[in-house]
C-alpha positions in Angstrom: -53.4 -46.7 34.1 -56.3 -47.4 36.5 -57.6 -51.0 36.6 -61.2 -51.7 37.6 -61.6 -53.5 40.9 -64.6 -55.6 39.8 -64.7 -59.0 38.1 -65.7 -59.5 34.4 -68.9 -61.1 35.6 -69.8 -58.0 37.7 -69.0 -55.7 34.8 -71.1 -57.8 32.4 -74.0 -57.8 34.8 -73.8 -54.1 35.4 -73.7 -53.2 31.6 -76.3 -55.9 30.8 -78.7 -54.3 33.3 -77.9 -50.8 32.2 -78.3 -51.4 28.4 -80.8 -54.2 28.2 -84.4 -53.3 27.3 -86.8 -55.7 29.1 -89.9 -54.5 27.3 -89.2 -54.2 23.6 -92.7 -52.8 22.9 -92.1 -49.7 25.0 -91.5 -46.5 23.1 -88.4 -44.5 23.8 -89.2 -41.5 26.0 -87.2 -38.4 25.3 -85.6 -36.8 28.3 -87.2 -33.5 29.1 -84.0 -31.6 28.3 -83.6 -33.2 24.9 -85.2 -31.4 22.1 -86.9 -33.8 19.6 -85.5 -33.8 16.1 -87.5 -32.0 13.4 -89.7 -34.0 11.1 -88.2 -34.9 7.7 -88.6 -32.2 5.1 -88.7 -34.7 2.2 -90.0 -38.2 1.8 -87.7 -41.1 2.0 -86.5 -42.4 -1.3 -87.0 -46.2 -1.3 -86.5 -46.7 -5.0 -83.8 -49.2 -6.1 -80.3 -47.8 -6.4 -79.4 -46.6 -9.9 -76.1 -47.1 -11.8 -75.6 -43.3 -11.8 -75.7 -43.4 -8.0 -73.1 -46.2 -7.9 -70.9 -44.3 -10.3 -71.2 -41.1 -8.3 -70.4 -42.9 -5.1 -67.3 -44.6 -6.6 -66.0 -41.4 -8.2 -66.5 -39.3 -5.0 -64.7 -41.9 -2.7 -61.1 -41.3 -1.8 -58.9 -43.7 -3.7 -56.8 -44.7 -0.7 -59.9 -45.5 1.5 -61.8 -48.7 1.8 -65.5 -49.2 2.1 -64.9 -52.0 4.6 -61.8 -52.5 6.7 -62.6 -56.2 6.9 -62.2 -57.0 3.2 -59.2 -54.7 2.5 -60.5 -53.9 -1.0 -59.8 -50.2 -1.6 -61.9 -47.9 -3.8 -59.0 -47.9 -6.3 -60.2 -51.3 -7.5 -63.7 -50.0 -8.1 -62.4 -46.8 -9.7 -60.1 -48.6 -12.1 -62.5 -51.5 -13.0 -65.8 -50.1 -14.1 -66.7 -53.6 -15.2 -67.4 -54.3 -11.4 -70.0 -51.5 -11.2 -72.9 -53.7 -12.5 -72.0 -56.3 -9.8 -72.0 -53.6 -7.1 -75.3 -52.3 -8.3 -76.8 -55.8 -8.2 -75.4 -56.4 -4.7 -76.6 -53.1 -3.4 -80.1 -53.6 -4.8 -80.3 -57.2 -3.5 -79.3 -55.9 0.0 -81.8 -53.1 -0.3 -84.8 -55.2 -1.4 -84.0 -58.1 1.0 -83.4 -55.6 3.8 -80.3 -57.6 4.7 -76.6 -57.4 4.5 -74.5 -60.5 4.0 -72.5 -61.8 7.0 -68.8 -61.9 6.6 
């Protein structure tokens, strides 16, 4: 294991200067070697989420996985309790319309 020979303050200062953007109004300039991504081929769907989309997402999810490692609630709960689906739909659409996700 190699330990850095700089202090925490020096490391913080280095990374702060490296990754901090002083002018937030400036546009990102692509490096010459980076090919720009193609334009979208279809328009963005900004409609509210539907119950069929929630059901599809729950059914496709792996039972042993969890949507968030922070809450520890696995998909098995959502798969076995369809009565939770309307609450999920309301939560998703609230986040979508408010353009915000609740803090944990």
